[in-house]
N, C-alpha and C positions, 0 to 999 in steps of 0.2 A: 140820728141815731138809729139804728138800723131795727122795724119794728118788723112782728113775726108774731102768723096765727098758728098753734098747733092743734090739730081735730084728734082727738079721741072718742073713743065707746065705754058707756058705762056700762057694768057686769050685766045690768037689765035691758041693754043694747042702743039704749040710745044716745045718740051721736051729738058733740056737741065742741064749738072750734073757741077755740081759745086763746086768748088774750096776754103779750107778753112785749114791751117793749124793746124790750133785747136779746138778741140771738142764744142768749146763755142760757135756754132752753135746751138747745141741742144737747149744749155739755150732761144734761140731765136725763133726756130721753133718746130712743133709737126707734128710729121708725118702723112699726113694722112689730114691735115687742110691750109684750104684757106687765100688770107690775102690782102686786099685789097690792088690797085699794090703801093700806097704812102705808106703807111705800111709797105710790101715786102720789099720797098729798103730803106724806116729808122732802119729796123730793120736788115736788111744785113750790113747796113754800120755802125751803131753801133757794129754791130757782129765782122764784116772782121777788123776792127781799133784794138778791143779789141785781135784777133787772130794775126793780126799783131804787137802788144805793147807788146805781149808776146814773139815772138821771138823776137824783136828788146831788149828786159830785156834779156832775155838767150843768143844769139849770136852777139848781139851789133848791130846791122841792121835789117832795118825795111824789113815786108814780102813784096817783090815786083809781087810776087803772088798770096798773098791776095789783094793787090791793083788795081790791073788789073783785078783781079775775078771782085772788087765792080763797075770797070770803065763799066767792060761789062753788068752787072745788071744793072746800071743808062742805059747806053747807049740805050738798047733795052726796058726799063720801058720805055723809051722818047713816045715810041710807045704808048703806052696805058695810058698816063696818063689827056686825056680828056674822057674818060671813065671811070664816075666814080664808075660805076659796075665794073670796070673790077677787076679777082681775081688772082695770083698769085698760085700756090696748091704746098706746099711742099711733095714731092711722098714717099721720102723714104732718108736713111742716107745709109751711105756706108763705113766703118770703114779700 
């Protein structure tokens, strides 16, 4: 199963490399685009859930790394939820 990383920038300028066990991330994000924090978290949740489900279908167990990544995204996003103008930028995909 092809895995990938997607590099993002949080509203405070912090860059983070995020993990996905599937290329599905490219169906939810576009390189160079920015997303409102709530939308970014929602898209991440959907994409990483699909990715984990694909791992489970293939190997018989969910992907703990995808679930951990989603938890990190949700935790980091919490700091920005009160700012409705805050956006997360998807910088690049790394295969």
